N, C-alpha and C positions, 0 to 999 in steps of 0.2 A: 569686380564688381558682380556679388554673387546674383544681383536680380538684374534682368536687363529688358528697361519699360522703354518703349516707344509712346510718344504722343506725336498723333499725325493729324497735322492743322490744315484743312484745305484754303488753299487762297484766293482771298475776294470769290467766295463759292456763288452766288448767287450770278453775279456779274460774267464769271467764266461759264456758268449754265448756258447763260444767254447767247453768248459767243460758241457756244457749242451748237446750239440750233442754229445759228445764223452766224456763219463764219467772216459776213462783210463787216461783224461788229468787233473784229479784232483788233486790237490795236487803238482804239479810239476811246476817248474817255467817256465813259461809258456809268450810268448808275442806274439800278432797278428802285423803284420808286413807285406808289401810286400814281392814278393817271392825272391828278389834279396838281397844278403848280404849286400848291399850298402842302402839298405832302411832303412826307420827310422821307428821305434816301434812306432805303437798307443796305444796301451794299453798293460801296463805290469800287471801281476799276484801279487798278494801281494807274494808269495812264490819266484818271480824275483825280487820285489821290495827287498826282505833281501840281496840281492847281490849289491844293490846300482843301481839295473836297474830302469830307468824312461822313460815314455812318451818323443818321442823327440830324444832320444839317438839311434844312428845308429846301428843296428844289429850287424854288425863287432866288435864295440867298446863292446857293451853288451855281446858278445861270450868270450870276453877276460875277463869279471869277472864271468862269468858262461858257462864253456865249454860244461855243459850238458842242456843248454836253448833248450828249443822246441819251434821252431817259426812255427805260422801259418798264412795261409792268411787270407785277409779281406773278409767277407761274408755278405755285407751290408743288402742284402736280408733278409736274417733270422735276422739280427740285428734289421731291421725296423720292422719286425713281432713280435719279442719280445717286442718292444718299446709299439708297438700298445696293444698288450695284457696287458704292465704295465699299461698304461693309463686307460684302459679298466677296470681292476682292483682295480683301486684307485676309478672310479666313482662309485663303489658299496658303497664307503663311502659318496661320497659329489659329486653334479656335479659342484660345483666349482673347478675346476681342471685346472690351466694353466702349459702346458708343455713348459718347458723353454730351453730342448735341447733332444735328442734322450735319454738322460739316467737319466733325473731328470724334478721333478714336484714340482709347489707349491699348497697346498690345503689350502680352508678356512673353518676350522673345526669349526668355532663358534658355531654353533648348537649343540657341543658336550660338551658344558661349563658346564651344569647343568648335564649332564649325566654319565660323566667318567672325571677321573683325565688325564689330558694330557698326562703324562710318561706313564700310563697304556694302553691309547689309542694307541699311538706311538709303544707299547711294541705287541699290539695285531696283528697292520699291518705289522709291520717287520714280525712278524713268519708266518703270513697268506701268506705274499709274499713268504717268503722262501718254505713254505709249497707246494703253488699252482702253483707257477711260477719257482720255484729253483734260484730265484733272491736275491742278499744280497744288503741290504741298510743300509744305516745312515741316521738318521731323525734328522732334526734340528726344533726346537720349539721356538716361542716369537710371539710377537704381530705385526710382519712386516717382510717385505719378506726378507730384507737385513738383519736382524738379524738372521732369520731361516735359511737362507743361511749360516751366519757365524758358527751357531750353528752346522750344518750338517756336517762341516768341521773339528769339534773339535775331534772326535772321529771317526776312521777309521782303519777297515770295522767293520761293524755291531754295530756302535756306536748311543745312541740316547742322545741328548743334549737339555738342555733348557735354554733360558736368559731371565730373567724377567726384569721389567723396572727399577728395583734399584739394577740391577747386571751390567749395563753397564760399568762404570768406574773399577769394578773388575774384568770383563769376556772379555771386547771388547777393552778398552784403553791401554792395555800393550801389544797388538798383533802387531807384527812389521808392518808397512805402507806397504811392500810388500806382505803381505798376505792379506791386506782388499780386499774383493772382487769389482772387476771392476777397480783397479789399475794395469795396467800392468807391466812387466820387465823393459820397456823403461822409464816408467813414474816414477817409485819409485826413480831411483838416483836422478832425477830431486827435487823429493819433499827432499831428504834427504839433499841437497844442501842449501834447505830452513830452515834446521834444523827441518825437519819434520821427527822424527825417527820412530814414533809408531801413531796408530789412534787417540790415547789421544790427540797428538800434534796436529793434523790436526781438531780435534774436538775444539779447544780453539785457531787456527791461526788467527790472525786479517788483515795481509796484503792479503786483497782478491785481489788486483789488480794483486801481484805477482802470487797468486794462479791462479787466472785466466789465465795465461800463459800457464801453464801446463796442466789445469783440463778443460779449456774451457767451453762452455755454462753449462756444468753440474757441475760447482764448488761447488753452493750451495747445490745440490743435495748431492754430497760427503760429505759437511759439516753435513747436514742435517743428513743423514745417519751414521755419525759417534756418533752422540749425541741421536742417536735412534729414529730421528725422520724421519721415511722412509714411502713408502707406503704400503699399507696392501691391497690395490684393487686386486684381482684375474681377468686377462683378460682371459674370456672361450672363446674356440672356438666355435661359434654357432653350427658349423655343425658337428654333431655327426655321426661319420662313422660307428661305429659298435658298440654293447653291448654284454657284456658276464657275465655268472655266473659259476664258478667252486667250486669244496667242495672237501677237502682232507680227506679220511676215516681214523679213528684211527687206524683202523686194517684193514688188507687186506679183500677185501669182495668178495663172489660170489654169495650171495643172490638175486634172481632176484627181489625180492619182496622191498628189502631194496634199490637197486640199482633205481628201477623203481619210489620209494617214493621221493628220492632224486632229481631225475630229475623233479618230478613234483615241487616241491618247488622251484628248479632252474626255471623251466618255468613261475609259477605265480609271481617270483620276476620280471623275465624279462617283463611280461605283461604289469605288473605297469608301469615299467619304459618307456614302450612303449606309453602306455596311459598317462603317464604324460608328453612327449615331444611330442604326437600326431604323432607319428609316425606308420608306418606299415615296415615289412620285406617280401623278397621273397627269402631269401638265409640263411640257416641253417647249422649249423656245430657243430657236438659233437665232446668232448674230450676225449679219454680213456687211462690211464696212468695206466701199469699193474706193477706188484710187483716186474719186474725186471727194473722198469723204463723206459721200452720202450712207447712210447707215440705215437699214432695214432688221427690223424684227417681225418673225414669224412663228407664232405659237399654234399649238395642239394641244387640247383635252384629251384624253384617252378613256376608255370605259372599263379600265382594269388598271392596277398600280403593276410597276415595275420598279426593278432595282439594279437587274443584270447590265453589265457593260453593254452587251450584243442586241439589247434591247434598245438601249439610250441610243447607242450609233444608229440603229435601222430606222429610229423614229427621225432621227437627226438627216440623216439622208434622204429620206422621203420628204421631208421640210426642204432640204437643200435643192433636190433635184426639181421642184415645183418650182422653187421661187428663182433659182440662180440666173441672171440675163447672160453670163459668159465675159463679163466686164472683170478687169483686172480687179483682185482682192487684196486689201491690205490688211484687215483681223477678220478673225471667225471665232464664234464662241457659240457656248451652248448652256443655256441656264434651265435648271429644274426649280418648279414651284409646287403648291400643294402639296408639302410636306406632311408624311403622316407616319407617325409610329406604328409598324407592322399590326400590331394589333387593334389600333384603331384603324388603320386602312381595313380591316376585315371586316369589323364591325359596320364600317360604312357602308361597302358593298354588300354585305348580309340585309341590310334595309331595302335593297331595290330585288 
């Protein structure tokens, strides 16, 4: 496998986010929808899905399947914040992160090929994502983006699947055509009329003219994907909006020395990342999660820009000393925002 592409897909993201906000929702049949009973479900927890409830279903219909269903309103601002934290978390592993949507990303992990086995690496990411952000994810692994996406759909929730080049006929071709990434509900019946029942049928289909009537200008791309010849280039957003480092303690911690030593390690890692991208910051946030899972974030905006680890740890500890209650901690973290390139930061300061 010359390229190593991961597709990381958060499981029942909106429902999971609501359970992060309110732990009493954990394990309940839960949906996220509008406030009206005529509203359509945006996301259903896996407990709700066990009753046959799905995204796009009216809430009224879902209540007939599960009278005890819990429905909560959409909180997009919170979901966006969690999504930003999700991308920042992935950036700890590689700068080659492409966000495909609010709850999924592609990563080029090729640099790890000589260090770790792909499945072991995926397990580490999945475990740390759960411990750090309480987010559950399925991870697909392959040598291009299409196959990695297909792999992540194979086991949910909390699945890890890999598709190697010699496994395409075995793992991909038997899949029904409507389950192929990119084929919509309206397109699948039209392809079935052409006797294309599976992805394998599409891979070997010869009448390109007939196919193009339904797949348009992307016809060849669909055929290539079906044959395992897909794009592996990660389109990275060049604008880095924030950087963060967080760590979960193996046991609850109150020892000030242990806490400050970990903050110092995080500050050093963040300083290296700032240096790598020639960035400065003037906004720092610390995250403290206590042993009862109550989480607080405290921020400070400086009147100057910093990038050195000594400055980052100094500001982080000032925030910590002002806000720590002494209660045992499960997780601590540092985030940097309002990132500016060095020349941009100097220009901004000169305005004042």
